[in-house]
C-alpha positions in Angstrom: -54.7 56.9 -34.2 -55.9 53.6 -32.3 -59.4 56.0 -31.4 -60.3 56.2 -34.9 -60.3 52.0 -35.8 -60.7 50.5 -32.7 -64.4 49.6 -33.7 -62.9 47.7 -36.6 -60.9 45.4 -34.4 -63.9 45.1 -32.0 -66.1 44.3 -34.7 -63.4 41.2 -36.2 -63.5 40.2 -32.4 -67.2 40.6 -32.4 -67.8 38.5 -35.7 -65.0 36.4 -34.9 -66.8 35.1 -32.0 -70.2 34.8 -32.5 -69.6 32.7 -35.5 -67.0 30.1 -33.4 -70.2 30.0 -31.3 -72.4 29.2 -34.1 -69.9 26.7 -35.3 -69.3 25.0 -31.9 -73.4 24.9 -31.8 -74.5 23.9 -34.9 -71.5 21.5 -36.7 -70.1 18.1 -35.6 -66.3 17.6 -35.3 -65.3 16.9 -38.4 -68.3 16.4 -40.4 -68.5 18.4 -43.9 -71.5 20.6 -43.9 -70.9 21.6 -48.4 -71.9 25.5 -48.7 -70.9 25.8 -52.5 -68.4 23.7 -54.6 -65.1 23.8 -53.1 -66.5 25.2 -50.0 -67.6 23.6 -46.4 -68.4 24.4 -43.1 -66.3 22.0 -41.1 -66.1 21.9 -37.2 -62.2 21.7 -35.9 -59.7 22.8 -33.1 -56.3 23.6 -33.6 -54.0 23.9 -30.6 -50.9 25.1 -33.1 -50.5 27.8 -35.3 -51.2 28.6 -38.7 -51.4 24.7 -40.7 -51.5 23.1 -37.1 -48.0 24.1 -36.5 -46.3 22.5 -33.2 -50.1 21.3 -32.6 -48.8 17.8 -31.3 -46.1 19.7 -28.9 -47.8 18.6 -26.1 -48.9 21.5 -24.4 -46.2 24.1 -23.8 -47.1 25.8 -27.1 -50.7 27.3 -25.5 -48.6 29.4 -23.2 -46.3 30.1 -26.2 -48.6 31.3 -28.5 -51.0 33.2 -26.0 -47.3 34.9 -25.5 -46.5 35.8 -28.6 -50.2 36.8 -29.5 -50.0 39.1 -26.7 -46.8 40.6 -27.5 -47.7 41.3 -31.6 -51.4 43.0 -29.9 -49.4 44.9 -27.9 -47.2 46.1 -30.8 -49.9 46.5 -33.2 -52.0 49.2 -30.2 -48.5 51.4 -29.7 -48.2 51.1 -33.9 -51.7 52.2 -34.5 -51.5 54.5 -31.7 -48.6 56.2 -33.1 -50.3 56.6 -36.9 -50.8 60.1 -38.6 -54.9 60.7 -39.5 -53.2 60.4 -43.4 -52.4 57.0 -42.6 -55.4 55.0 -43.3 -55.0 52.0 -45.1 -51.9 51.3 -43.2 -54.3 52.0 -40.4 -57.1 49.7 -41.3 -54.0 46.7 -42.4 -53.7 46.9 -38.7 -56.8 47.1 -37.1 -57.7 43.7 -39.1 -54.7 42.0 -38.2 -55.0 43.2 -34.5 -59.0 42.1 -34.5 -57.5 38.4 -36.0 -54.8 38.2 -33.2 -57.0 38.9 -30.4 -59.6 36.9 -31.7 -57.8 34.0 -31.6 -56.1 34.8 -28.5 -59.7 34.5 -26.8 -59.7 30.9 -27.9 -56.3 30.1 -26.6 -56.8 31.9 -23.5 -60.2 30.1 -22.7 -60.3 26.9 -24.6 -56.2 25.9 -25.0 -56.9 26.2 -28.7 -58.5 27.9 -31.9 -61.7 26.8 -33.3 -61.7 26.8 -37.1 -64.9 25.8 -39.2 -64.0 27.4 -43.1 -63.0 24.5 -45.6 -61.8 25.3 -48.8 -61.0 22.5 -51.3 -60.7 21.7 -54.4 -60.9 18.2 -56.2 -58.9 16.4 -53.2 -56.6 18.9 -51.9 -58.0 20.7 -48.3 -56.7 23.8 -47.4 -56.5 23.8 -43.7 -59.7 24.9 -41.7 -59.3 28.6 -40.5 -62.0 31.2 -39.3 -63.0 34.4 -39.6 -60.3 36.1 -37.6 -57.3 34.3 -39.5 -59.2 35.7 -42.8 -58.8 39.1 -40.7 -55.5 38.6 -40.6 -54.6 37.4 -44.0 -56.4 40.6 -45.4 -54.7 42.7 -43.1 -51.6 41.6 -43.9 -51.7 41.8 -47.7 -53.0 45.2 -46.9 -50.0 46.3 -44.9 -47.6 44.9 -47.8 -49.8 46.8 -50.6 -49.4 50.0 -48.6 -45.9 49.3 -48.2 -45.6 49.1 -52.3 -47.8 51.9 -52.5 -45.8 54.1 -49.8 -46.2 57.6 -51.1 -43.3 58.8 -48.7 -40.3 56.5 -49.3 -39.5 59.1 -52.5 -38.2 58.4 -55.8 -34.6 55.9 -55.9 -31.3 57.9 -55.9 -28.4 56.3 -57.8 -25.2 56.6 -55.8 -23.2 57.1 -59.0 -24.7 60.7 -59.7 -23.9 62.2 -55.8 -27.2 62.7 -55.4 
């Protein structure tokens, strides 16, 4: 099944890397550029994980997150490879997560940090900056949850009290 969905992961990686290159080229560090109400573009770098988790850990986290990202990516590839053709929603979710994971892995490998540039806020409350790879991972994870809730092969729940 991977062969049928590799293009989506590749598209996510290409768009992610292209937008990060544009952000680095066109934006000044920590200087918000208003786009819409509650939406700015602003260049930041994250040496940690989501929400800057472990960002100030001293440098070892780069290698930890690189290893973790590679292990997760290999696991996603294996999972995609084993899917049946009918499992399209699951394949879509996994392909998005894989593309996002690899997009951020590229940043970590080359730069030691991830380029973020999308900033959402309300009034004085700001969401941590993120990028397209993060968005693909989030959408893919949401689809993964939806797929698990809608899985047709789960069958009806059985009541142990009635002997079934």
